[in-house]
N, C-alpha and C positions, 0 to 999 in steps of 0.2 A: 360458551366460549371457551374458546382453544390456547391450553397455556404456550407458556414461550419456547418448549421443546417443540412443538407441534408447529411453532412460526417458524421455529428456523431451518426444522427438516424440509416444510414446506418451500422453504428459501434457499433449496441445497441445491445445484444443478452437478450435471457429468464436473463440471470445472474444477469442484471441490475432489473428486477423487482421481486427480487425473497427476501421475504422478510424478511429473515434469514439472509442477511447481515446488517441488520439491527441491527441485533441481535451482531451481532459479533462489529461491531463498535463503538454501544453502550458502548460495555463492554470495546475496546482499550480506549476510552476517557474518560471513568470511573478512567480507571486503571493509563493512564498519563494524565489525566487533562486537563489546560487551557494549558498547550503547547503542543497542537496536534491544528500543522495546518493545516494538510489535509491527507484524506486516497482515497490513487489510489486503486483501483482492477486494474490487469494485468493477465497474463500468461493460462493456456490453459482451466480454467476451466470458466474463461469470455466466453469461446466460448460455452461450454459442454451446452447442453439441462437440462441434470440434473448436476449440479454442487456438490451436494450430494455424487458424486463418487468417487470426488477428492479431493485434499488440494486446497481451494481456496488462490488463493497469494495477498498480499496486501504490498502495502508501506505505514509508517506511519509518515509525516514527520512534524520532533517537533521544535519546538520557540529554544529550548536548550534543558540541560541534565539535568536540575534540582530536575526534578523531578523523576530521575532513580530511579528504585528501592533499586538496588542494587550497592554499592560505585564502588568497582572492575569492575562489569559487563561497570556498567555508563563511567568508565576510560579506558576502553578498547573500549565501545561505542563511544568514543571521539577520541581514536587514529587510530585504525580501525574498522569503522563504513563499514556495517551495523549489528548490532547485528539481530538474528534473533529470534523470536522464535515463540511458538505455541499455538494455541485455541483452544477449542473445546466447537463449540456450541451447541442447539440442533438436530440441523441436520448437520451443514456444521462445516468442520474442517479447520483451516487454518490455513499459516506459516505469519508471517507478520515480513518487516523489518523495523529496526526502524530508519532511521536519522535525522540531523537536517536538517532545509530546504537549510541553508549556502553549509551546507557537497554535500549534490543532488546536489545543481548548479554547486558545481567543480567537483564531477565525470559525470555530464552529458559532463563537457566541456574538459574535460581533455581529451592528444593528445592520450594518454597511458591506460583510464580504462575503457573496453570496460562491467564493470555488467552492470552497470545501462544505460548505452548508448542501451544496446541490448535489453536491457527487455522494455526498453522506448519509443522507436523506432517504434514499433508495439502499434496499437489500445490499449488504455486503458480509465479508468473512477474513474472522480473525485464524489467518495463517499459523502465524504464528506470533505467542507472546512468552516473555520473561517473566 
């Protein structure tokens, strides 16, 4: 039987070692401030040899929406999460979903909401955790 550390090592790819991901996570954290609880990497770019050829998928878990840049967008994010934003770095492009940790947990356990379950039942990487 493999240990959890072995499983994590097997699921890591070159993407986790790409320094450009740090630029994206730093910019997201600067935009959303202390409300960022975590940033998750998932999707096809996670396993691509060269993630700059695709669109990096990130999920940003927030404490709350108080730091939301726009009132209407923040209100809609509360009612119908997630909001999805585009971010372009020097070499990588990303789309990132923004959702509170509480809403993320609710969506992951909801019997009829498969959006998050389908994405996070596959390997993902925690790029940042508060």
